[in-house]
C-alpha positions in Angstrom: -4.0 -24.4 -47.9 -1.4 -27.0 -46.9 1.3 -26.9 -49.6 4.7 -25.4 -50.3 5.9 -24.7 -53.8 9.3 -26.1 -52.9 7.8 -29.4 -51.8 5.8 -29.6 -55.0 8.9 -29.0 -57.0 10.8 -31.7 -55.1 8.0 -34.3 -55.3 7.0 -33.7 -58.9 10.1 -32.3 -60.8 8.8 -33.6 -64.1 5.4 -32.0 -63.8 6.4 -28.5 -62.6 7.3 -25.3 -64.5 8.7 -22.3 -62.5 7.8 -18.8 -63.5 10.9 -16.6 -63.4 11.4 -14.4 -60.3 10.7 -10.9 -61.8 7.1 -10.9 -60.4 6.3 -9.3 -57.1 3.1 -9.8 -55.1 1.2 -6.5 -54.4 -1.9 -8.1 -52.9 -2.6 -9.3 -49.4 -3.0 -13.0 -50.0 0.4 -14.6 -49.8 -0.3 -18.3 -50.6 -2.7 -19.3 -53.4 -3.5 -22.0 -55.9 -6.1 -22.4 -58.6 -7.1 -23.2 -62.1 -5.9 -20.8 -64.8 -8.0 -18.4 -66.9 -5.9 -16.8 -69.7 -6.5 -13.4 -71.3 -4.3 -11.5 -73.7 -4.8 -7.7 -73.6 -3.6 -4.9 -75.8 -3.0 -2.3 -73.1 -6.7 -1.7 -72.3 -8.2 -3.8 -69.4 -11.9 -3.8 -70.6 -12.0 -7.6 -71.1 -10.3 -8.2 -67.7 -12.9 -5.9 -66.0 -15.7 -8.1 -67.4 -14.0 -11.3 -66.2 -13.3 -10.1 -62.6 -16.6 -8.2 -62.2 -19.1 -10.6 -63.8 -17.8 -14.2 -63.3 -17.4 -16.4 -60.2 -13.7 -16.8 -59.5 -13.8 -19.4 -56.8 -10.6 -21.5 -57.2 -9.4 -19.5 -60.2 -6.3 -17.5 -61.0 -6.4 -15.1 -64.0 -3.2 -14.9 -66.0 -2.9 -11.7 -68.1 -0.4 -10.9 -70.8 0.1 -7.4 -72.0 3.6 -8.1 -73.2 5.1 -5.7 -70.5 3.5 -2.6 -72.1 4.1 0.2 -69.7 0.5 0.8 -68.7 -1.3 -0.4 -65.5 -3.9 -3.0 -66.2 -4.9 -3.7 -62.6 -5.7 -1.3 -59.8 -7.9 -0.8 -56.8 -11.3 -1.3 -58.7 -10.3 -4.5 -60.4 -8.9 -5.9 -57.2 -12.2 -5.1 -55.5 -14.0 -7.0 -58.3 -11.6 -9.9 -57.9 -12.2 -10.0 -54.1 -16.0 -9.7 -54.5 -16.1 -12.7 -56.9 -13.7 -14.9 -54.9 -10.7 -15.0 -57.2 -7.5 -16.4 -55.7 -5.0 -14.3 -57.7 -4.1 -12.3 -60.8 -0.8 -12.7 -62.5 0.1 -9.8 -64.9 2.9 -9.9 -67.4 2.9 -6.1 -67.0 2.2 -3.4 -64.5 -0.3 -2.4 -61.8 -1.2 0.7 -59.8 -3.0 1.8 -56.6 -0.6 -0.3 -54.6 -1.2 1.5 -51.4 -5.0 0.8 -51.7 -4.7 -2.8 -52.8 -2.1 -4.1 -50.3 -4.8 -5.1 -47.9 -7.2 -6.7 -50.4 -7.2 -10.5 -49.8 -6.3 -11.5 -53.4 -2.7 -12.1 -54.6 -1.6 -9.8 -57.4 1.7 -10.7 -59.1 3.1 -8.2 -61.6 6.5 -6.9 -62.9 6.1 -3.5 -61.3 4.0 -0.4 -61.0 2.9 2.4 -63.4 0.5 5.2 -62.6 -1.2 5.5 -66.0 -3.8 3.4 -67.7 -4.7 3.0 -71.3 -8.1 4.5 -72.0 -9.1 3.6 -75.6 -10.7 0.1 -75.8 -8.6 -2.4 -77.7 -8.9 -6.0 -78.6 -8.4 -8.9 -76.2 -8.3 -12.7 -76.6 -9.4 -15.1 -73.9 -8.6 -18.8 -73.5 -5.4 -18.8 -75.5 -1.9 -20.0 -74.7 0.2 -17.3 -73.1 4.0 -17.6 -72.9 6.1 -15.4 -70.6 8.6 -15.7 -67.8 9.8 -19.1 -69.1 6.4 -20.7 -68.8 3.5 -21.4 -71.1 0.1 -21.0 -69.5 -3.1 -22.7 -70.9 -6.6 -22.4 -69.7 -7.3 -25.1 -67.2 -3.7 -25.4 -66.0 -2.9 -25.0 -62.2 -0.9 -22.4 -60.5 0.6 -22.6 -57.0 2.2 -19.6 -55.4 3.8 -18.8 -52.1 6.7 -16.8 -50.8 9.2 -19.0 -52.6 7.7 -18.4 -56.1 5.1 -19.2 -58.7 4.8 -22.6 -60.3 2.6 -24.1 -63.0 1.4 -27.7 -63.4 -0.8 -29.1 -66.2 -2.8 -31.1 -63.6 -4.0 -30.6 -60.1 -1.2 -31.7 -57.6 -2.6 -30.5 -54.3 
């Protein structure tokens, strides 16, 4: 993976959107890029489980919006599913748990913070819709590039 987000921003300033800096990486992979899959959750992660467990994630980054609800939607089991199915990363507009167990799993996991509890009752989810948070609007098929300088979004493949 031969890219730097700073270089992409310099070379394509009119094609780059930068996610704000409130997201921290809890996974082991520090540099990722891929096509966006979007999913909107209502606290429960059942739909996200299906995506990570049952679908090939090669070259893909799952962007999850739970509107910062204070429940963990990704933990050790989902990170194992993501790794087993070759996902590059998960970006969560919300919280994660099991950070000690997931720090060595080779998938990037960007989130706002941690929370030890999860939401048990199954709730509705929507997939493939536009998600807006952190100053960026994500659409299915967009591209995300992330490294130690930050997370950026482009509407077309740059690298």
